[in-house]
C-alpha distance (Angstrom), angle and dihedral (degrees) to the residues before:
residue distance angle dihedral
M1 . . .
L2 3.83 . .
Y3 3.78 118.4 .
L4 3.79 127.7 -164.4
F5 3.81 117.3 -136.8
R6 3.79 117.4 -120.6
E7 3.79 131.8 168.3
N8 3.78 121.1 -123.4
N9 3.80 117.2 -123.5
N10 3.80 96.3 143.8
H11 3.79 92.1 104.7
L12 3.81 89.8 67.3
Q13 3.82 91.2 66.4
Q14 3.78 115.8 83.5
S15 3.80 123.8 -143.1
L16 3.79 133.7 -158.0
F17 3.79 89.5 -132.8
E18 3.80 97.5 60.0
S19 3.81 111.2 136.7
V20 3.78 90.9 -128.1
N21 3.82 90.2 64.6
F22 3.81 90.5 64.6
M23 3.81 97.1 44.9
D24 3.77 125.5 113.9
S25 3.81 107.5 -102.8
R26 3.79 91.0 -117.3
I27 3.81 92.2 53.1
K28 3.80 89.8 47.2
A29 3.80 90.1 51.9
K30 3.80 90.4 52.8
L31 3.80 90.2 50.4
E32 3.80 90.9 53.3
K33 3.80 89.9 52.5
S34 3.81 94.7 50.6
W35 3.83 131.2 92.2
A36 3.84 92.5 -102.2
P37 3.86 99.0 80.5
I38 3.81 89.2 46.5
F39 3.80 91.2 52.0
Y40 3.81 91.5 46.3
K41 3.80 94.4 50.2
Y42 3.81 101.2 39.2
V43 3.81 103.3 28.6
F44 3.80 112.8 20.9
C45 3.83 96.4 40.0
N46 3.80 91.5 46.2
I47 3.80 99.5 49.8
D48 3.79 108.3 118.3
E49 3.80 104.9 -139.3
K50 3.81 97.1 -178.0
P51 3.84 97.3 82.7
F52 3.82 87.7 58.4
S53 3.80 91.8 60.7
V54 3.83 87.7 89.6
L55 3.82 87.8 70.6
Y56 3.79 92.7 63.8
S57 3.78 141.1 59.2
D58 3.82 131.2 -111.8
T59 3.80 90.5 -118.8
G60 3.80 138.6 36.5
R61 3.79 136.8 58.3
A62 3.79 119.0 -18.1
N63 3.79 113.0 -92.8
F64 3.79 124.3 -116.5
L65 3.81 105.7 -93.4
V66 3.81 112.1 -80.4
N67 3.80 98.1 -150.8
I68 3.82 90.1 54.3
L69 3.81 93.5 48.0
L70 3.80 94.0 46.3
S71 3.81 91.6 45.1
L72 3.79 89.8 52.2
E73 3.81 89.7 51.6
Y74 3.81 89.3 54.0
I75 3.81 91.1 47.6
K76 3.80 91.1 48.4
H77 3.80 90.5 58.1
L78 3.81 93.0 37.8
K79 3.81 90.9 57.6
N80 3.83 95.0 27.9
Y81 3.81 90.3 -125.2
S82 3.78 126.7 170.4
D83 3.82 115.2 -127.5
D84 3.80 90.5 -100.7
E85 3.80 91.2 52.1
L86 3.80 91.3 46.5
I87 3.81 93.3 53.2
E88 3.82 92.3 44.2
N89 3.80 90.9 52.1
F90 3.80 91.2 45.7
N91 3.79 88.9 55.0
F92 3.81 99.4 43.8
N93 3.83 110.5 15.1
Y94 3.80 111.9 88.4
L95 3.82 92.5 -165.8
I96 3.81 88.9 62.0
N97 3.81 91.2 46.2
Y98 3.79 91.9 48.7
A99 3.80 91.6 48.7
V100 3.82 91.6 56.3
G101 3.79 96.2 45.4
I102 3.82 99.2 -98.4
R103 3.79 111.9 130.7
T104 3.81 100.6 -180.0
L105 3.80 115.7 67.1
G106 3.79 110.8 -125.5
G107 3.78 92.1 13.7
M108 3.81 95.7 128.0
N109 3.79 132.7 37.9
L110 3.81 122.2 -138.8
S111 3.80 125.0 -171.4
E112 3.79 129.8 -163.6
K113 3.79 89.4 -116.8
T114 3.81 90.7 60.5
L115 3.81 90.7 54.4
Y116 3.80 93.1 46.2
D117 3.80 92.6 46.7
F118 3.82 91.6 53.1
R119 3.81 92.2 50.0
T120 3.80 92.3 45.6
R121 3.80 91.2 52.8
I122 3.81 90.7 52.1
Y123 3.83 93.4 46.7
K124 3.80 93.9 48.0
Y125 3.79 92.8 46.8
L126 3.81 93.3 50.7
I127 3.82 91.5 47.2
K128 3.81 93.5 49.1
H129 3.82 95.0 41.2
P130 3.83 107.7 36.5
E131 3.81 90.2 153.6
Q132 3.82 92.6 58.6
E133 3.80 125.2 86.1
D134 3.80 113.9 -74.7
L135 3.82 102.3 -112.6
I136 3.81 93.8 -149.4
F137 3.81 95.2 45.2
G138 3.81 90.3 49.6
Q139 3.80 91.5 55.8
F140 3.81 91.1 44.2
L141 3.80 91.6 54.7
N142 3.81 93.8 45.1
L143 3.81 94.7 49.5
T144 3.80 94.3 41.7
M145 3.80 90.7 54.9
I146 3.81 89.3 51.1
F147 3.83 90.3 52.2
A148 3.81 90.5 47.5
K149 3.80 93.6 49.8
E150 3.80 93.5 48.7
A151 3.80 93.7 47.1
G152 3.81 96.7 38.1
I153 3.81 95.2 -120.0
Y154 3.82 116.0 -178.5
M155 3.80 113.3 -139.2
K156 3.80 101.5 -175.6
E157 3.80 92.0 98.1
Q158 3.79 119.4 50.1
R159 3.79 140.3 162.5
M160 3.77 130.1 -146.5
D161 3.79 135.6 -156.2
S162 3.80 140.5 158.1
T163 3.78 131.9 -139.3
M164 3.80 133.1 -173.7
F165 3.80 123.9 -127.8
M166 3.79 139.6 172.0
S167 3.77 130.7 -117.3
N168 3.79 120.1 -141.2
I169 3.81 94.9 -63.1
K170 3.76 133.2 110.9
K171 3.77 126.5 -117.0
A172 3.79 102.6 -106.9
G173 3.78 136.2 178.1
R174 3.78 121.7 -134.6
V175 3.81 93.8 -89.5
A176 3.82 93.5 51.9
L177 3.81 91.1 45.0
A178 3.81 91.1 49.6
F179 3.79 90.7 51.5
D180 3.82 93.1 49.2
V181 3.81 91.9 50.6
L182 3.81 91.5 45.6
Y183 3.81 94.3 46.1
R184 3.80 93.7 49.6
A185 3.80 92.1 49.4
V186 3.82 94.9 45.1
K187 3.81 90.7 48.5
S188 3.81 90.1 57.9
I189 3.83 92.5 58.3
P190 3.85 119.1 89.4
E191 3.80 110.6 -106.7
D192 3.80 93.8 -120.0
R193 3.83 90.2 59.3
L194 3.80 95.4 53.2
S195 3.80 122.1 105.0
E196 3.80 120.3 -136.3
N197 3.81 89.6 -101.8
L198 3.79 92.5 54.5
K199 3.80 94.2 44.8
K200 3.82 88.1 61.1
V201 3.81 89.7 59.7
L202 3.82 90.7 67.4
N203 3.80 91.2 54.1
P204 3.87 110.6 101.5
E205 3.81 89.5 -138.6
F206 3.82 90.2 61.7
R207 3.81 91.7 60.4
A208 3.79 92.7 47.8
E209 3.80 91.2 48.6
V210 3.79 95.3 47.9
I211 3.82 100.8 40.7
H212 3.79 110.3 22.5
K213 3.80 101.4 32.9
T214 3.80 97.6 43.0
K215 3.80 114.6 117.0
P216 3.82 117.3 -140.7
S217 3.81 89.8 -110.7
E218 3.82 90.2 54.9
G219 3.81 96.6 49.3
E220 3.80 96.8 96.9
S221 3.82 94.7 47.1
R222 3.84 91.4 48.0
L223 3.80 90.5 48.8
E224 3.80 92.5 52.5
M225 3.79 90.8 46.7
L226 3.83 88.8 54.8
L227 3.81 91.5 45.7
N228 3.79 91.3 55.5
L229 3.80 90.6 47.4
C230 3.80 86.7 52.2
Q231 3.80 88.8 53.1
E232 3.79 91.1 50.7
T233 3.81 89.5 49.3
K234 3.80 90.6 49.7
E235 3.81 91.7 52.9
T236 3.81 90.5 48.2
I237 3.81 92.9 52.0
E238 3.81 91.4 47.7
N239 3.81 87.2 64.9
I240 3.82 91.9 53.4
S241 3.80 106.8 72.5
E242 3.82 96.5 -164.8
L243 3.82 91.5 57.6
K244 3.81 99.1 48.3
N245 3.82 91.8 86.5
S246 3.80 95.1 44.6
D247 3.81 124.6 119.6
A248 3.80 90.5 -122.5
Y249 3.81 92.2 57.3
R250 3.81 93.8 45.3
I251 3.81 91.3 51.1
L252 3.81 91.7 45.9
E253 3.79 91.8 51.3
R254 3.81 92.2 48.4
F255 3.80 92.5 47.3
L256 3.81 93.5 52.9
S257 3.81 93.2 47.4
E258 3.83 90.7 52.5
Q259 3.79 100.5 39.7
A260 3.82 108.1 32.4
Y261 3.80 145.4 44.8
Y262 3.80 131.7 -165.6
D263 3.81 115.5 -104.9
E264 3.81 110.6 -147.6
Q265 3.82 93.6 -158.4
T266 3.79 99.2 52.9
K267 3.83 94.0 27.7
K268 3.81 87.9 -134.6
L269 3.77 138.7 104.1
K270 3.79 118.2 -89.8
A271 3.78 127.6 -162.0
K272 3.77 116.0 -106.4
D273 3.78 118.9 -122.8
S274 3.81 108.7 -89.5
K275 3.82 91.1 -123.1
S276 3.80 91.1 60.6
I277 3.82 93.9 56.0
P278 3.84 111.1 99.5
S279 3.81 121.0 -122.0
D280 3.80 90.7 -121.0
S281 3.81 91.2 59.3
L282 3.80 121.5 123.8
Q283 3.82 111.6 -69.5
S284 3.80 99.6 177.8
A285 3.79 136.7 20.7
Y286 3.81 87.1 -135.3
D287 3.82 101.9 44.7
E288 3.79 115.7 48.2
D289 3.80 94.8 178.9
A290 3.82 99.0 57.2
T291 3.81 114.9 105.5
Y292 3.80 137.2 -172.1
R293 3.79 125.1 -110.7
K294 3.76 136.9 167.3
K295 3.80 112.6 -152.4
G296 3.77 114.2 -179.5
N297 3.79 106.6 -44.5
K298 3.80 93.7 -23.9
A299 3.80 123.9 91.4
E300 3.79 121.5 -173.0
S301 3.78 142.6 166.0
G302 3.77 114.1 -135.6
Y303 3.80 137.4 47.1
V304 3.79 143.3 -36.3
L305 3.81 127.1 -123.9
N306 3.80 117.9 -154.8
L307 3.82 116.2 -162.1
S308 3.80 135.5 -170.3
E309 3.79 119.0 -162.0
T310 3.79 136.7 177.0
C311 3.81 115.7 -106.4
A312 3.82 107.8 176.7
K313 3.82 112.4 140.5
E314 3.82 90.2 -136.9
N315 3.81 91.5 66.1
S316 3.80 119.4 101.4
F317 3.79 87.3 -145.0
Q318 3.80 135.7 -8.1
L319 3.81 128.2 -107.9
I320 3.79 130.2 -152.0
T321 3.81 104.6 -119.7
D322 3.80 103.0 -178.5
Y323 3.79 140.7 14.6
T324 3.78 138.0 176.9
V325 3.81 132.6 -178.8
E326 3.80 120.3 -150.4
K327 3.78 139.5 159.3
N328 3.78 105.0 -72.9
V329 3.82 93.5 -118.3
K330 3.80 87.3 75.6
S331 3.80 108.1 103.1
D332 3.79 126.5 -128.9
V333 3.81 88.8 -114.1
E334 3.82 91.9 57.6
L335 3.80 90.9 46.0
L336 3.80 93.0 52.2
K337 3.80 92.9 45.6
E338 3.81 90.0 54.5
R339 3.80 100.3 39.6
L340 3.82 103.0 38.5
P341 3.85 94.7 74.7
I342 3.83 89.4 45.9
V343 3.82 93.0 49.7
K344 3.80 89.7 47.4
Q345 3.81 92.3 50.3
N346 3.82 94.9 46.3
T347 3.80 100.9 40.0
K348 3.84 107.1 17.5
C349 3.81 90.1 -129.4
Q350 3.81 118.3 178.8
E351 3.81 103.9 -171.1
V352 3.81 131.1 36.7
Y353 3.81 126.4 -171.1
V354 3.81 117.3 -152.5
D355 3.79 138.8 156.9
G356 3.81 124.8 -104.9
G357 3.80 93.5 -92.4
Y358 3.82 88.5 77.3
Y359 3.79 95.1 55.5
S360 3.79 123.0 117.2
K361 3.78 136.2 131.8
E362 3.82 89.6 -110.3
V363 3.83 91.1 54.1
V364 3.80 90.9 53.3
Q365 3.81 90.0 50.1
I366 3.82 94.1 48.3
A367 3.81 89.4 48.6
K368 3.83 90.1 53.7
E369 3.82 91.4 48.3
N370 3.81 89.8 53.0
C371 3.83 94.1 43.0
V372 3.81 91.5 -118.4
E373 3.79 123.3 136.9
V374 3.80 111.0 -141.3
H375 3.82 117.1 -155.0
F376 3.82 115.6 -158.7
T377 3.80 113.4 -155.1
D378 3.81 93.5 -163.0
L379 3.78 138.2 -4.0
N380 3.79 128.9 -130.7
G381 3.77 118.3 -108.7
R382 3.78 131.6 33.8
K383 3.74 124.0 -56.5
P384 3.83 107.5 -101.4
V385 3.80 115.1 -97.3
R386 3.80 91.2 -148.6
M387 3.81 125.1 66.3
S388 3.78 116.9 -64.0
V389 3.80 118.0 -90.9
S390 3.78 87.1 -128.7
E391 3.83 89.5 70.7
Y392 3.80 88.7 73.5
E393 3.79 115.0 84.0
I394 3.79 102.2 -117.7
D395 3.80 126.6 178.5
E396 3.83 108.9 -112.8
E397 3.80 95.4 -140.2
T398 3.82 105.9 32.4
K399 3.85 96.2 30.6
V400 3.82 88.6 -138.6
I401 3.84 115.9 149.1
K402 3.83 108.6 -115.4
K403 3.82 100.1 177.0
C404 3.80 138.6 2.5
P405 3.86 120.4 -123.1
R406 3.82 89.0 -91.1
G407 3.81 91.5 53.5
I408 3.82 98.6 -106.3
I409 3.84 114.3 150.0
P410 3.83 112.8 -134.9
I411 3.80 121.4 -116.4
H412 3.79 87.8 -127.3
A413 3.80 134.6 -16.0
S414 3.81 137.7 -171.7
V415 3.80 144.7 155.5
K416 3.82 117.2 -104.4
K417 3.81 133.0 170.9
G418 3.79 95.9 -16.5
Q419 3.80 94.3 -43.7
T420 3.80 134.7 99.9
V421 3.83 108.0 -135.0
A422 3.80 127.5 -165.5
H423 3.82 130.7 177.8
F424 3.82 118.9 -150.4
P425 3.84 132.3 -167.0
K426 3.78 112.3 -87.9
E427 3.79 94.6 -134.8
A428 3.83 92.1 53.8
C429 3.82 96.4 50.0
A430 3.82 97.0 39.9
K431 3.82 92.7 64.5
C432 3.84 97.5 34.4
E433 3.84 115.6 124.4
L434 3.84 89.5 -146.1
K435 3.80 93.2 56.1
N436 3.83 95.6 109.1
Q437 3.80 92.5 50.4
C438 3.80 96.1 42.2
Y439 3.81 128.2 95.0
C440 3.81 90.6 -126.5
K441 3.81 122.2 124.9
E442 3.77 124.1 -163.4
Q443 3.78 118.5 -115.6
K444 3.80 132.0 178.8
K445 3.81 95.7 -90.9
D446 3.80 104.4 16.9
Y447 3.82 147.5 -10.5
V448 3.80 119.3 -86.2
V449 3.80 131.0 -156.1
R450 3.82 119.0 -158.6
V451 3.80 119.6 -175.7
N452 3.80 126.2 177.9
L453 3.81 110.8 -122.3
K454 3.81 90.4 -132.1
S455 3.81 89.0 57.9
I456 3.80 90.3 58.8
E457 3.79 93.1 56.7
A458 3.81 91.0 42.1
A459 3.82 90.6 53.5
K460 3.79 90.8 52.1
Q461 3.78 91.5 50.1
R462 3.81 91.3 47.4
E463 3.81 90.7 53.8
K464 3.81 90.7 50.3
I465 3.78 90.0 50.0
E466 3.80 93.2 50.3
C467 3.81 90.7 50.0
R468 3.81 94.5 50.0
C469 3.79 100.3 20.2
E470 3.79 101.9 127.6
G471 3.80 96.1 43.8
N472 3.79 92.7 47.6
K473 3.80 93.4 47.2
S474 3.78 93.4 50.9
K475 3.80 91.4 50.1
R476 3.81 93.6 49.8
A477 3.81 101.9 35.4
A478 3.83 97.4 72.4
I479 3.80 92.0 67.3
E480 3.80 86.5 72.2
G481 3.80 85.3 67.2
T482 3.81 89.7 54.3
N483 3.80 90.6 54.0
S484 3.79 89.3 48.8
A485 3.82 92.9 48.5
L486 3.81 91.2 51.9
K487 3.80 90.8 50.6
R488 3.79 98.7 42.7
G489 3.79 101.3 33.8
H490 3.79 103.1 30.2
G491 3.80 104.7 31.2
L492 3.81 99.1 -110.0
S493 3.83 94.8 141.5
K494 3.79 90.0 78.4
L495 3.78 120.5 4.7
R496 3.79 124.1 -145.8
V497 3.82 92.1 -128.0
R498 3.80 137.8 65.2
G499 3.79 133.4 -138.9
L500 3.79 132.8 48.8
V501 3.82 97.4 -91.9
K502 3.81 94.6 47.9
C503 3.80 90.4 47.1
R504 3.81 90.7 51.4
V505 3.79 91.6 51.9
N506 3.81 93.8 47.0
V507 3.80 93.8 46.2
G508 3.81 90.6 49.1
L509 3.80 89.7 55.1
K510 3.81 91.6 47.8
V511 3.80 93.5 48.8
L512 3.81 92.5 51.7
A513 3.82 89.0 46.4
Q514 3.81 89.3 54.3
N515 3.81 91.1 49.6
F516 3.80 91.2 49.7
K517 3.80 91.1 48.4
R518 3.81 90.0 57.6
F519 3.79 93.0 41.7
A520 3.82 93.1 49.5
R521 3.80 91.4 49.4
Y522 3.80 89.3 52.1
M523 3.82 93.1 47.5
L524 3.81 92.4 48.6
E525 3.79 91.5 49.8
R526 3.80 90.8 46.9
A527 3.80 90.9 51.6
K528 3.80 91.1 46.5
K529 3.79 91.0 51.3
A530 3.82 92.0 47.9
I531 3.82 91.4 51.4
G532 3.79 90.8 48.1
E533 3.78 92.7 50.7
S534 3.82 93.1 47.2
Q535 3.82 91.7 50.0
G536 3.78 94.1 40.9
G537 3.79 91.8 -129.3
S538 3.77 144.5 57.0
A539 3.80 117.6 -32.8
P540 3.79 125.1 -130.2
V541 3.78 119.5 -97.9
L542 3.81 112.1 -92.4
V543 3.79 122.1 -133.9
Q544 3.80 112.9 -112.2
């Protein structure tokens, strides 16, 4: 059905029949001291509906009001509601109604279909127009800047961190994944085109036999049996023209190319060695975008969220200023290279605190180009056992070694293939007390020192870190608490959706909800303090 876009200004018109007009004065006072008026004033009234006009037609019935729908999405993630709980609270909770500009309880009906239709329109638009502005990110940035202005938040200093999370998929081994892919593909084939082997796949007992009753020693043979059933299914679908463009067939084809190879001797498919399967291989039959990554001691299938957050000590509270969701195979270095110019443009930040996982020569260069100083709180890898590279006197521009730590001038020095190379007199190095700690290696005619250019920059960064280690760590560490709050309080650990675009939308809503939660707490405390000062005593407790 076609819907015509219209903006919502109805909330600006007052009515004699507003529920608040019939409230007991004490109840009304509690309402005014709750989060709802803050949400209404700083979120609902500041939602820019115009960018969402692209979701609707020029003709048809008027759409359900965008600022109400988007506000409800924020509230859903703020309170971590299910859709059923959200609709129930919209119908019967006056705080929710007040927050979205409705002053008469029960004055507007909302169905699940209306919510789903709004989300679907956003998802489809973002998939079809990846080059266009992300509608959810645009609102996040707009509202966050409003919070920051009202609360006087300084954005010159920020910290950044990434965290992995799962979409709505299960952790599955190769056998379980093979069955899911096979089952979905077989289910798409008309029953009269199925062979006896494939008909068995749809039998519930087949799944139990293959997955739950498989002994560890039988895992490989069961996997190869499923792979060959997948191949049979693939050949069947190839003879059904209307199914060759289906999602099930595309996923089946991808799965077989990643997991199996053809054995000429047995004339059957064999499972590839697990080490030869790429990390961006299919992780779920129902989420093609999820990838596999091992970070430290933690391995997970899903996505990565990269956050930037203010960290100035002058701030009453900190705000998340930027977020991005990517497949979790994307490294921290790539994330920082992409987001640092965006954070700089949007917030005019001057310093960013990150951990060592973000370090690279390219990151340092991009930071210089954007006039941002990046502080690394730790670097990957072990601290060198030998003397630091920085103890050599090295020309800043040419990277040529001018003197060794003992002050010896090289016979000749140059830079070759990403290394700075210097040759020293044999008689000088042979008797040197620093010989065992030095990078020098004996050759026939002299001693040579070869140092990777990346090691030089890494040594400089390590020295900076050691000089300012504690201060940098304390500034960066608190963002771990933000990651934790998003996972514990807003359901980030495992989302209720699948696919990269849906995950981006949901995370954007959660991040704004977290910012509002902090902002509302600040505003309530500020109001409480103002009341206390005006009364010259303790202020009443505010409703949260």
